[in-house]
N, C-alpha and C positions, 0 to 999 in steps of 0.2 A: 335793294327795295325798288320795285317798279311802281310808278304811279300811272295808271291807265285811265284816261279820260275819254269816255264815249259820248258824253253830253256835248251837243253842238255849240260850244262856246267858240269864240275867235281864238286864233293861235296866241294872241297877246294875253287874253284872259286865262287861257290854259297855262301859260308860262307863269303868270302871277299866282295862280292857284297852286301849281307844283312847288313854287318857291315858298309859299306860305305853309304848305303841308310839311315840307322838308324841315322848315324852321321849327314847327310845332313838334315834330317827331324828335328832332335833335335836342330840343329843350327838355324832354323827359327821359332821354337815354341814360343820364346819370343815375336815375332811380328805378328805371324799368328795364327788364331784360327783353330786348326786341330783336335779337339776332335772327330769329326764325321768321320775321315779317318779310314776306316775299312780294306781296302785291297789295296796293290800295287801288281799288276799282271804283270809279265814279261813273255809274251807268247812265244811259239815256232813260231807261225804264227800270226802276229799282227792282220791282217784283219779278219781272220777266227775266232780267239778266241774272238775278240772284238764283232763281230756280235753274236757269241754264248752267250756271257755274256749278251748282250742286250736282246736277246730272252729269256734267262733263267729268267731274272728279269723283264720281261714285259715292256721293253722300246722300243721306236722307234729305228729302226735299221739304221745303216749307219755311215759314217765318211767321212771327206774331202778327196776326191781323184779325182781331176779334173785338168784342165790346169793351175789353179792358185796355187794349193798346194796339198800336200799329208800329211795327219796326221801321226805323229810319236808318239803321246801320246794323251790320251783322259781321261778326268775326267768325271765319270758317277755317277749319284745319283739316289737313290730311297728312299722311306719312309718305315720304318719297325717299327711297334709298336709306331707310331706317332713320330718317331725320324728320322732325316735325316742320311742316310748312304752314305758316299762318297768313291769312288773307283778310283784308277788311273791305267790305262793300258798303258804301255810304251814299245815301240819297243825295242827289245833286242840290236839292233845296237846302239841305243842312250845310253842304260845302259853300254854297252861295252865301248863306247866313253868317258863315265864319268871317266873311269880308264886309259885313254890314255892321257899322258901329252900334246900332241899336240891338242887334240880335247876336252879335259875335260871341258874347260870353256863354250863352246857352249852347250854341253850336260847337264851340271849342270844347266845352265840357262833355258833350256827347262823344266827340271824337276821342278825347282823352280817356273816357270810359272804355271805349273799344280797345285802345292801346293797352289799358290795364288788363283786359281779357287776354291779349296776346301774352303779356308777362305771366299771368296765372296759368295759362295753358302750357307754356314752356315748362314751368315748374311741375305741373301735373304730369307732363310727358316724361320728364326726367325721373319721376318717381314710379309711374305705372307703365311706361313704354307703350301706351296706346293713345290714339287721338279721339276715338269714339268709344262710348260705353259698350256698344255691341261687340267691339273687338276684344274687350276684356272677357266677355262671357263666351266668346268663340274659342279661346285658347285654353291652355292648362293653367289657369290662374287660381289662386286660393280664394276661398269664400271671403276671407278678410280683405283681400285686395278688391274683390268685386263690391263688397259693401262700402269700403273706404272710398273707392272711386265714385260710386253712386252718390254718396253723401257730399264728397268734394264737388261733384258736378252740379248737383241739384241745390245744395245749400250754400256751400262756401263760395263758389265762383262769382255769383252775383253780388254777394256781400263784399268780397274783397275788391272787386272791380269798383263798386260804389265807394268803398272806403278809400282806396288809393286815389280815385279821381276826385275826391272831395276837395282837394287843394285848388281845383279849377272851378268849383261850384260857385255860381253867382250868389251873392249874399241874399237875394230875394227869391232864391230857387227852392220851392217847396213841392216840386213835382212828385217826389217819392212818397211824401206823406199823403197827398191827394190820391195817388194811385193805390196806395196801401188801403186807405179808407174805402175806396170804391171796390177793391178786390175782396174785402171781408164778406159782404153779403153774397157776392157771386160765388165765392168759395164755399160758403155754408150751403147754398142752394145746390151746388154740384156734389156735395158730400151726402145730401139727403137720400138720393136714389140708391147709391151703393149700400148705405147704412140700412135702408129699408129692405134691400135684397138680402143682406146678411140675416136680418131678423126673420125673414120669411123662410129661411133654410131650416 
């Protein structure tokens, strides 16, 4: 596992950060499968370097940045020599918060959550042998595999990452409840147009 730090911290700060990240990863290895974790990238500019990484590795580009949320970390996968390769790109502000006594518990929880996505994607790859849903539909895969992977990717993955990372959740952490309550009216609004279009047919 490589830790690449592009943010302009001093060499001493980078060494401290690398040491802290390695300790955190090692602390969850007994319960998470992380063998495919190749890179942890701490960019100078999260959005720009995330998109660059996606383009360089032939992935769909983009990340959450809308009225409901803004990505601060992203786990990305690709297949290399028939093996899954997992990479985590994490906002330098989150990394810095991991070393601040007042904010460390939230930041560590976010990083732990991404490590849980690595674990889940390894298990999905072992079962389906693809890293992206598009790859499943491109090959000669059964409809059952296509539907199962779609559900695993859209429904299960976020649930299990949240559940597995709950052990590091700060006691006063209610972010998911607030996000869920904010998402309900937005989701209802987004559903109205397609529903109206179906009725008009």
